[in-house]
DRENGUVEX-40226 format. One record per residue (C-alpha): x, y, z. Coordinates in Angstrom, 3 decimals. Layout:
<node><east>X</east><north>Y</north><up>Z</up></node>
...
REM end
This chain:
<node><east>229.678</east><north>274.878</north><up>107.638</up></node>
<node><east>231.757</east><north>277.779</north><up>108.123</up></node>
<node><east>230.496</east><north>279.973</north><up>110.902</up></node>
<node><east>230.613</east><north>283.769</north><up>110.876</up></node>
<node><east>230.392</east><north>286.262</north><up>113.492</up></node>
<node><east>230.913</east><north>290.309</north><up>114.281</up></node>
<node><east>233.387</east><north>291.563</north><up>117.017</up></node>
<node><east>234.049</east><north>294.861</north><up>118.701</up></node>
<node><east>237.736</east><north>296.115</north><up>118.278</up></node>
<node><east>239.544</east><north>299.008</north><up>119.406</up></node>
<node><east>241.210</east><north>300.025</north><up>116.140</up></node>
<node><east>243.348</east><north>302.931</north><up>117.958</up></node>
<node><east>243.237</east><north>304.393</north><up>120.958</up></node>
<node><east>239.759</east><north>306.132</north><up>121.157</up></node>
<node><east>238.598</east><north>304.749</north><up>117.923</up></node>
<node><east>236.092</east><north>301.449</north><up>117.961</up></node>
<node><east>234.721</east><north>299.555</north><up>115.188</up></node>
<node><east>232.877</east><north>296.155</north><up>114.442</up></node>
<node><east>234.666</east><north>293.656</north><up>112.321</up></node>
<node><east>233.617</east><north>290.600</north><up>110.730</up></node>
<node><east>235.210</east><north>287.450</north><up>112.027</up></node>
<node><east>235.289</east><north>283.758</north><up>110.764</up></node>
<node><east>235.076</east><north>281.338</north><up>113.814</up></node>
<node><east>237.457</east><north>278.434</north><up>113.785</up></node>
<node><east>235.897</east><north>274.921</north><up>113.294</up></node>
<node><east>235.120</east><north>273.659</north><up>116.705</up></node>
<node><east>237.214</east><north>270.634</north><up>118.167</up></node>
<node><east>235.551</east><north>267.978</north><up>120.200</up></node>
<node><east>236.152</east><north>269.729</north><up>123.505</up></node>
<node><east>235.055</east><north>272.926</north><up>122.171</up></node>
<node><east>231.528</east><north>274.857</north><up>122.344</up></node>
<node><east>230.054</east><north>277.439</north><up>119.870</up></node>
<node><east>228.304</east><north>280.002</north><up>121.971</up></node>
<node><east>225.821</east><north>282.675</north><up>120.820</up></node>
<node><east>225.995</east><north>285.809</north><up>122.872</up></node>
<node><east>222.888</east><north>286.927</north><up>124.475</up></node>
<node><east>224.473</east><north>289.569</north><up>126.301</up></node>
<node><east>227.783</east><north>291.473</north><up>127.288</up></node>
<node><east>228.624</east><north>294.214</north><up>129.539</up></node>
<node><east>231.156</east><north>296.797</north><up>129.630</up></node>
<node><east>233.683</east><north>296.776</north><up>132.487</up></node>
<node><east>233.958</east><north>300.787</north><up>132.810</up></node>
<node><east>236.966</east><north>301.087</north><up>134.609</up></node>
<node><east>239.429</east><north>298.753</north><up>132.797</up></node>
<node><east>237.852</east><north>299.120</north><up>129.567</up></node>
<node><east>237.777</east><north>302.834</north><up>129.702</up></node>
<node><east>241.687</east><north>302.722</north><up>130.538</up></node>
<node><east>242.006</east><north>300.365</north><up>127.501</up></node>
<node><east>240.088</east><north>302.446</north><up>124.955</up></node>
<node><east>242.192</east><north>305.351</north><up>125.937</up></node>
<node><east>245.407</east><north>303.492</north><up>125.310</up></node>
<node><east>246.497</east><north>303.849</north><up>128.938</up></node>
<node><east>247.585</east><north>300.342</north><up>129.462</up></node>
<node><east>251.517</east><north>300.882</north><up>130.350</up></node>
<node><east>253.991</east><north>299.060</north><up>128.104</up></node>
<node><east>255.352</east><north>296.904</north><up>130.729</up></node>
<node><east>251.877</east><north>295.644</north><up>131.747</up></node>
<node><east>250.816</east><north>294.436</north><up>128.298</up></node>
<node><east>251.403</east><north>290.998</north><up>128.929</up></node>
<node><east>249.714</east><north>290.984</north><up>132.437</up></node>
<node><east>246.763</east><north>292.828</north><up>131.215</up></node>
<node><east>245.745</east><north>290.569</north><up>128.526</up></node>
<node><east>242.143</east><north>289.051</north><up>128.723</up></node>
<node><east>241.755</east><north>285.419</north><up>128.352</up></node>
<node><east>240.363</east><north>285.685</north><up>124.540</up></node>
<node><east>241.892</east><north>288.955</north><up>123.698</up></node>
<node><east>243.026</east><north>289.174</north><up>120.089</up></node>
<node><east>245.707</east><north>291.825</north><up>118.838</up></node>
<node><east>247.918</east><north>294.007</north><up>121.273</up></node>
<node><east>247.807</east><north>297.108</north><up>123.240</up></node>
<node><east>247.490</east><north>299.961</north><up>122.398</up></node>
<node><east>245.592</east><north>298.818</north><up>119.265</up></node>
<node><east>244.465</east><north>297.160</north><up>117.114</up></node>
<node><east>242.973</east><north>294.899</north><up>119.788</up></node>
<node><east>239.757</east><north>292.724</north><up>120.753</up></node>
<node><east>239.191</east><north>293.281</north><up>124.758</up></node>
<node><east>236.513</east><north>292.460</north><up>127.146</up></node>
<node><east>235.595</east><north>289.714</north><up>129.592</up></node>
<node><east>231.856</east><north>289.692</north><up>130.666</up></node>
<node><east>229.921</east><north>287.830</north><up>128.147</up></node>
<node><east>226.785</east><north>285.369</north><up>128.676</up></node>
<node><east>225.358</east><north>283.337</north><up>125.891</up></node>
<node><east>223.654</east><north>280.035</north><up>124.902</up></node>
<node><east>225.638</east><north>277.090</north><up>123.806</up></node>
<node><east>224.647</east><north>276.074</north><up>120.236</up></node>
<node><east>227.107</east><north>273.108</north><up>119.916</up></node>
<node><east>229.487</east><north>271.058</north><up>122.061</up></node>
<node><east>229.154</east><north>268.426</north><up>124.647</up></node>
<node><east>225.387</east><north>267.436</north><up>125.023</up></node>
<node><east>225.689</east><north>268.377</north><up>128.586</up></node>
<node><east>226.225</east><north>272.063</north><up>127.434</up></node>
<node><east>224.110</east><north>272.382</north><up>124.613</up></node>
<node><east>221.280</east><north>274.674</north><up>125.103</up></node>
<node><east>222.465</east><north>276.095</north><up>128.439</up></node>
<node><east>223.384</east><north>279.745</north><up>129.175</up></node>
<node><east>226.958</east><north>280.247</north><up>130.092</up></node>
<node><east>229.310</east><north>282.656</north><up>131.442</up></node>
<node><east>232.436</east><north>283.585</north><up>129.595</up></node>
<node><east>235.450</east><north>286.054</north><up>129.940</up></node>
<node><east>235.193</east><north>286.871</north><up>126.271</up></node>
<node><east>235.024</east><north>290.164</north><up>124.550</up></node>
<node><east>232.125</east><north>291.838</north><up>122.867</up></node>
<node><east>231.477</east><north>289.447</north><up>119.716</up></node>
<node><east>228.118</east><north>287.893</north><up>118.628</up></node>
<node><east>229.228</east><north>284.442</north><up>118.655</up></node>
<node><east>232.741</east><north>282.696</north><up>119.533</up></node>
<node><east>234.368</east><north>279.172</north><up>119.828</up></node>
<node><east>236.101</east><north>278.316</north><up>123.073</up></node>
<node><east>236.890</east><north>275.191</north><up>124.987</up></node>
<node><east>234.389</east><north>273.833</north><up>127.171</up></node>
<node><east>236.483</east><north>274.257</north><up>130.068</up></node>
<node><east>236.286</east><north>278.213</north><up>129.536</up></node>
<node><east>232.551</east><north>278.533</north><up>130.239</up></node>
<node><east>230.662</east><north>278.061</north><up>133.480</up></node>
<node><east>226.710</east><north>277.429</north><up>133.418</up></node>
<node><east>224.288</east><north>280.027</north><up>134.810</up></node>
<node><east>222.649</east><north>278.871</north><up>137.881</up></node>
<node><east>218.847</east><north>278.521</north><up>137.676</up></node>
<node><east>217.716</east><north>281.894</north><up>139.354</up></node>
<node><east>220.112</east><north>283.931</north><up>138.066</up></node>
<node><east>218.773</east><north>286.173</north><up>135.184</up></node>
<node><east>221.101</east><north>286.644</north><up>131.774</up></node>
<node><east>221.048</east><north>290.297</north><up>132.554</up></node>
<node><east>222.352</east><north>289.883</north><up>136.198</up></node>
<node><east>224.868</east><north>287.147</north><up>135.100</up></node>
<node><east>227.174</east><north>289.495</north><up>133.169</up></node>
<node><east>228.208</east><north>290.629</north><up>136.592</up></node>
<node><east>229.950</east><north>287.360</north><up>137.238</up></node>
<node><east>233.563</east><north>288.672</north><up>136.296</up></node>
<node><east>233.279</east><north>291.530</north><up>138.502</up></node>
<node><east>231.715</east><north>289.814</north><up>141.457</up></node>
<node><east>234.686</east><north>287.101</north><up>140.962</up></node>
<node><east>237.214</east><north>290.031</north><up>141.712</up></node>
<node><east>235.232</east><north>290.685</north><up>144.607</up></node>
<node><east>235.456</east><north>287.403</north><up>145.879</up></node>
<node><east>239.087</east><north>287.128</north><up>145.388</up></node>
<node><east>239.546</east><north>290.539</north><up>147.155</up></node>
<node><east>237.803</east><north>289.189</north><up>150.119</up></node>
<node><east>240.230</east><north>285.947</north><up>149.973</up></node>
<node><east>242.926</east><north>288.404</north><up>150.217</up></node>
<node><east>241.658</east><north>290.493</north><up>153.031</up></node>
<node><east>238.493</east><north>289.054</north><up>154.447</up></node>
<node><east>236.204</east><north>290.982</north><up>156.740</up></node>
<node><east>235.715</east><north>289.483</north><up>160.387</up></node>
<node><east>232.413</east><north>289.308</north><up>162.332</up></node>
<node><east>231.745</east><north>292.864</north><up>163.856</up></node>
<node><east>234.385</east><north>294.910</north><up>161.407</up></node>
<node><east>234.043</east><north>298.423</north><up>160.656</up></node>
<node><east>234.239</east><north>298.532</north><up>156.751</up></node>
<node><east>234.537</east><north>301.357</north><up>154.462</up></node>
<node><east>234.648</east><north>300.676</north><up>150.300</up></node>
<node><east>235.960</east><north>303.993</north><up>149.002</up></node>
<node><east>234.562</east><north>304.389</north><up>145.194</up></node>
<node><east>231.043</east><north>303.300</north><up>144.419</up></node>
<node><east>231.440</east><north>301.985</north><up>141.119</up></node>
<node><east>230.337</east><north>298.377</north><up>140.575</up></node>
<node><east>233.143</east><north>296.710</north><up>141.684</up></node>
<node><east>233.158</east><north>298.769</north><up>144.877</up></node>
<node><east>229.388</east><north>298.242</north><up>145.318</up></node>
<node><east>229.847</east><north>294.237</north><up>144.837</up></node>
<node><east>232.473</east><north>294.268</north><up>147.446</up></node>
<node><east>230.281</east><north>296.165</north><up>149.775</up></node>
<node><east>227.453</east><north>293.971</north><up>149.261</up></node>
<node><east>229.336</east><north>290.926</north><up>149.872</up></node>
<node><east>231.155</east><north>292.508</north><up>153.201</up></node>
<node><east>227.597</east><north>293.350</north><up>154.519</up></node>
<node><east>226.622</east><north>289.703</north><up>154.448</up></node>
<node><east>229.372</east><north>288.979</north><up>157.260</up></node>
<node><east>227.182</east><north>289.231</north><up>160.566</up></node>
<node><east>227.640</east><north>292.057</north><up>162.313</up></node>
<node><east>229.690</east><north>294.111</north><up>160.324</up></node>
<node><east>228.973</east><north>297.979</north><up>159.510</up></node>
<node><east>229.561</east><north>298.908</north><up>155.889</up></node>
<node><east>229.823</east><north>302.215</north><up>154.592</up></node>
<node><east>230.014</east><north>303.081</north><up>150.740</up></node>
<node><east>232.217</east><north>306.376</north><up>150.504</up></node>
<node><east>231.965</east><north>308.273</north><up>147.016</up></node>
<node><east>232.417</east><north>311.972</north><up>145.842</up></node>
<node><east>229.055</east><north>311.460</north><up>143.902</up></node>
<node><east>226.060</east><north>311.960</north><up>146.176</up></node>
<node><east>223.838</east><north>310.361</north><up>143.720</up></node>
<node><east>225.418</east><north>307.115</north><up>144.816</up></node>
<node><east>223.503</east><north>307.316</north><up>148.052</up></node>
<node><east>220.748</east><north>305.855</north><up>146.514</up></node>
<node><east>222.714</east><north>302.684</north><up>145.348</up></node>
<node><east>223.725</east><north>302.296</north><up>148.597</up></node>
<node><east>220.493</east><north>302.230</north><up>150.208</up></node>
<node><east>219.449</east><north>299.562</north><up>147.409</up></node>
<node><east>222.510</east><north>297.412</north><up>148.538</up></node>
<node><east>221.553</east><north>297.887</north><up>152.394</up></node>
<node><east>224.469</east><north>300.136</north><up>153.038</up></node>
<node><east>225.452</east><north>303.287</north><up>154.648</up></node>
<node><east>226.880</east><north>306.019</north><up>152.397</up></node>
<node><east>229.121</east><north>309.044</north><up>153.257</up></node>
<node><east>230.956</east><north>311.611</north><up>151.165</up></node>
<node><east>234.798</east><north>311.296</north><up>151.680</up></node>
<node><east>234.930</east><north>314.365</north><up>154.475</up></node>
<node><east>231.880</east><north>312.850</north><up>156.265</up></node>
<node><east>233.086</east><north>309.412</north><up>156.497</up></node>
<node><east>233.841</east><north>307.768</north><up>160.299</up></node>
<node><east>237.175</east><north>306.795</north><up>160.638</up></node>
<node><east>238.436</east><north>304.046</north><up>162.902</up></node>
<node><east>237.794</east><north>301.287</north><up>160.231</up></node>
<node><east>239.210</east><north>297.777</north><up>160.688</up></node>
<node><east>239.374</east><north>297.457</north><up>156.775</up></node>
<node><east>239.036</east><north>299.707</north><up>153.689</up></node>
<node><east>238.666</east><north>298.763</north><up>150.398</up></node>
<node><east>239.717</east><north>301.125</north><up>147.754</up></node>
<node><east>238.255</east><north>301.120</north><up>144.125</up></node>
<node><east>238.114</east><north>304.815</north><up>143.005</up></node>
<node><east>241.418</east><north>304.533</north><up>141.160</up></node>
<node><east>242.465</east><north>307.900</north><up>142.327</up></node>
<node><east>245.002</east><north>309.294</north><up>144.498</up></node>
<node><east>242.576</east><north>311.363</north><up>146.889</up></node>
<node><east>240.506</east><north>308.226</north><up>147.122</up></node>
<node><east>243.778</east><north>306.329</north><up>148.282</up></node>
<node><east>244.861</east><north>308.871</north><up>150.598</up></node>
<node><east>241.225</east><north>309.043</north><up>152.398</up></node>
<node><east>241.208</east><north>305.328</north><up>152.664</up></node>
<node><east>244.597</east><north>305.286</north><up>154.544</up></node>
<node><east>242.972</east><north>308.208</north><up>156.766</up></node>
<node><east>239.748</east><north>306.142</north><up>157.554</up></node>
<node><east>241.826</east><north>303.187</north><up>159.291</up></node>
<node><east>242.287</east><north>302.395</north><up>162.997</up></node>
<node><east>245.783</east><north>301.580</north><up>163.644</up></node>
<node><east>247.194</east><north>298.343</north><up>162.399</up></node>
<node><east>244.254</east><north>298.351</north><up>159.951</up></node>
<node><east>244.193</east><north>297.386</north><up>156.257</up></node>
<node><east>243.400</east><north>299.282</north><up>153.091</up></node>
<node><east>242.814</east><north>296.620</north><up>150.198</up></node>
<node><east>244.019</east><north>298.470</north><up>146.830</up></node>
<node><east>241.608</east><north>297.113</north><up>143.921</up></node>
<node><east>242.094</east><north>300.061</north><up>141.778</up></node>
<node><east>243.988</east><north>300.030</north><up>138.345</up></node>
<node><east>245.446</east><north>303.188</north><up>137.414</up></node>
<node><east>246.955</east><north>302.484</north><up>134.197</up></node>
<node><east>249.710</east><north>304.776</north><up>133.023</up></node>
<node><east>248.596</east><north>307.430</north><up>135.544</up></node>
<node><east>250.836</east><north>308.504</north><up>138.586</up></node>
<node><east>249.703</east><north>307.935</north><up>141.916</up></node>
<node><east>250.458</east><north>310.220</north><up>144.758</up></node>
<node><east>250.114</east><north>309.620</north><up>148.544</up></node>
<node><east>251.288</east><north>310.939</north><up>151.820</up></node>
<node><east>252.772</east><north>308.522</north><up>154.220</up></node>
<node><east>254.165</east><north>311.124</north><up>156.488</up></node>
<node><east>251.133</east><north>310.843</north><up>159.074</up></node>
<node><east>250.021</east><north>307.893</north><up>160.817</up></node>
<node><east>251.143</east><north>305.315</north><up>158.295</up></node>
<node><east>254.205</east><north>304.366</north><up>160.117</up></node>
<node><east>253.137</east><north>305.079</north><up>163.674</up></node>
<node><east>249.619</east><north>303.133</north><up>163.324</up></node>
<node><east>251.442</east><north>300.342</north><up>161.452</up></node>
<node><east>248.750</east><north>300.583</north><up>158.559</up></node>
<node><east>248.895</east><north>297.759</north><up>155.969</up></node>
<node><east>248.410</east><north>298.795</north><up>152.186</up></node>
<node><east>247.999</east><north>295.641</north><up>150.295</up></node>
<node><east>246.893</east><north>295.065</north><up>146.419</up></node>
<node><east>244.334</east><north>292.375</north><up>145.136</up></node>
<node><east>244.248</east><north>291.193</north><up>141.539</up></node>
<node><east>241.768</east><north>288.687</north><up>139.808</up></node>
<node><east>244.484</east><north>287.187</north><up>137.509</up></node>
<node><east>245.325</east><north>284.442</north><up>140.094</up></node>
<node><east>243.232</east><north>283.014</north><up>142.801</up></node>
<node><east>243.841</east><north>284.562</north><up>146.135</up></node>
<node><east>246.927</east><north>282.893</north><up>148.141</up></node>
<node><east>244.539</east><north>281.803</north><up>150.995</up></node>
<node><east>242.559</east><north>279.756</north><up>148.663</up></node>
<node><east>244.830</east><north>278.838</north><up>145.631</up></node>
<node><east>245.521</east><north>275.433</north><up>146.898</up></node>
<node><east>241.970</east><north>274.699</north><up>147.115</up></node>
<node><east>239.985</east><north>276.644</north><up>144.579</up></node>
<node><east>240.302</east><north>276.803</north><up>141.135</up></node>
<node><east>239.682</east><north>279.989</north><up>138.718</up></node>
<node><east>236.391</east><north>278.038</north><up>137.551</up></node>
<node><east>235.517</east><north>277.369</north><up>141.048</up></node>
<node><east>235.856</east><north>281.082</north><up>141.964</up></node>
<node><east>233.860</east><north>282.182</north><up>138.922</up></node>
<node><east>231.058</east><north>279.315</north><up>139.654</up></node>
<node><east>230.941</east><north>280.638</north><up>143.237</up></node>
<node><east>230.599</east><north>284.257</north><up>141.861</up></node>
<node><east>227.513</east><north>283.044</north><up>139.904</up></node>
<node><east>226.087</east><north>281.639</north><up>142.671</up></node>
<node><east>226.229</east><north>284.684</north><up>144.563</up></node>
<node><east>224.487</east><north>286.561</north><up>142.227</up></node>
<node><east>220.990</east><north>284.942</north><up>143.048</up></node>
<node><east>220.890</east><north>287.797</north><up>145.046</up></node>
<node><east>218.372</east><north>290.289</north><up>143.569</up></node>
<node><east>220.112</east><north>293.379</north><up>145.071</up></node>
<node><east>223.087</east><north>293.319</north><up>142.639</up></node>
<node><east>220.353</east><north>294.406</north><up>140.004</up></node>
<node><east>220.846</east><north>298.242</north><up>141.297</up></node>
<node><east>224.246</east><north>297.842</north><up>139.273</up></node>
<node><east>222.836</east><north>297.292</north><up>135.822</up></node>
<node><east>222.578</east><north>301.229</north><up>134.738</up></node>
<node><east>221.932</east><north>301.197</north><up>131.035</up></node>
<node><east>222.255</east><north>299.373</north><up>127.632</up></node>
<node><east>222.610</east><north>299.570</north><up>124.086</up></node>
<node><east>222.700</east><north>297.506</north><up>121.069</up></node>
<node><east>226.174</east><north>295.876</north><up>120.116</up></node>
<node><east>226.194</east><north>297.553</north><up>116.775</up></node>
<node><east>226.248</east><north>300.872</north><up>118.408</up></node>
<node><east>229.388</east><north>300.144</north><up>120.785</up></node>
<node><east>231.846</east><north>302.351</north><up>118.562</up></node>
<node><east>229.650</east><north>305.295</north><up>119.522</up></node>
<node><east>228.894</east><north>304.011</north><up>123.056</up></node>
<node><east>232.331</east><north>303.234</north><up>124.022</up></node>
<node><east>233.739</east><north>306.758</north><up>123.572</up></node>
<node><east>231.063</east><north>308.374</north><up>126.034</up></node>
<node><east>231.178</east><north>305.896</north><up>128.729</up></node>
<node><east>235.138</east><north>306.141</north><up>128.747</up></node>
<node><east>234.712</east><north>309.981</north><up>128.846</up></node>
<node><east>232.000</east><north>309.848</north><up>131.515</up></node>
<node><east>229.596</east><north>311.690</north><up>129.305</up></node>
<node><east>227.545</east><north>308.278</north><up>129.601</up></node>
<node><east>227.264</east><north>307.721</north><up>133.312</up></node>
<node><east>226.955</east><north>304.153</north><up>134.021</up></node>
<node><east>227.818</east><north>301.670</north><up>137.007</up></node>
<node><east>227.437</east><north>298.438</north><up>134.531</up></node>
<node><east>226.616</east><north>299.113</north><up>131.100</up></node>
<node><east>224.920</east><north>296.044</north><up>129.196</up></node>
<node><east>225.397</east><north>295.206</north><up>125.489</up></node>
<node><east>222.378</east><north>293.631</north><up>123.799</up></node>
<node><east>222.349</east><north>291.049</north><up>120.705</up></node>
<node><east>219.839</east><north>290.165</north><up>118.250</up></node>
<node><east>218.827</east><north>286.623</north><up>118.958</up></node>
<node><east>219.965</east><north>285.048</north><up>115.508</up></node>
<node><east>221.769</east><north>281.704</north><up>115.015</up></node>
<node><east>225.690</east><north>281.903</north><up>114.957</up></node>
<node><east>226.173</east><north>279.798</north><up>111.656</up></node>
<node><east>226.018</east><north>281.411</north><up>108.315</up></node>
REM end
């Protein structure tokens, strides 16, 4: 029986649409997944929606199950939880996470999905792709017992990193953001909060996620001598400016990039990407992450919702997308 589904596509920068799609016939090692919920990764997806992926990064920024090419038409996204309706018996009926775009149903290799553990609700499980990025970051630059840590940028990724770091014994973690309303989020996560001008310096590690030049500069300014700034922001085609004429050289400061496309070198020989994702899902047993889920809308409304998310008119940390519970076969 031919299966059909509906998918969200970026037709052109700033213009989204819902398209009907036909699903391929599943092979023996495939699963057919009916989507229960997806989520908008606001930072990256806003840049994609606005057509801000640099030409020389078109290949590097491809999502695992992306269709089309930047700047569009393109089907993009990577936070999706659904139920397996067909496939290997051990997976049928299980809820799984997949790095798949916003689509009502899809067919992927069974190896591309990870089972959602008991105790992790579907609503929270969509955060797995972001928590996976946080895990990889802390493999790149781990916080040590007793470290003083600042996370500059209280978006969903920054908050996820800060929550994980706060579980290291003895660490003092401060979430730093220009938006004072994020103080409530910091409190829900068990973290200190400060505006950029009020944050204490002398940090052993600063993680930067604000995707602004001012945020990156402040991150460097907050470091203790020989401390590290771990850069998680992605700026797209925007120019980034910082001053390296102050304490950068005299303080022997370290500025490092982290990116989730490959397992961090410190674990690359001992962990696969699937194992990393499974770890992220296990970490989502932590109910504190629920405070990062700040709104939802139906799948069919995405063409109208995405411009509002991209412009900031609709504020959100992680914006959920809900789906009608109907079978994926016609």
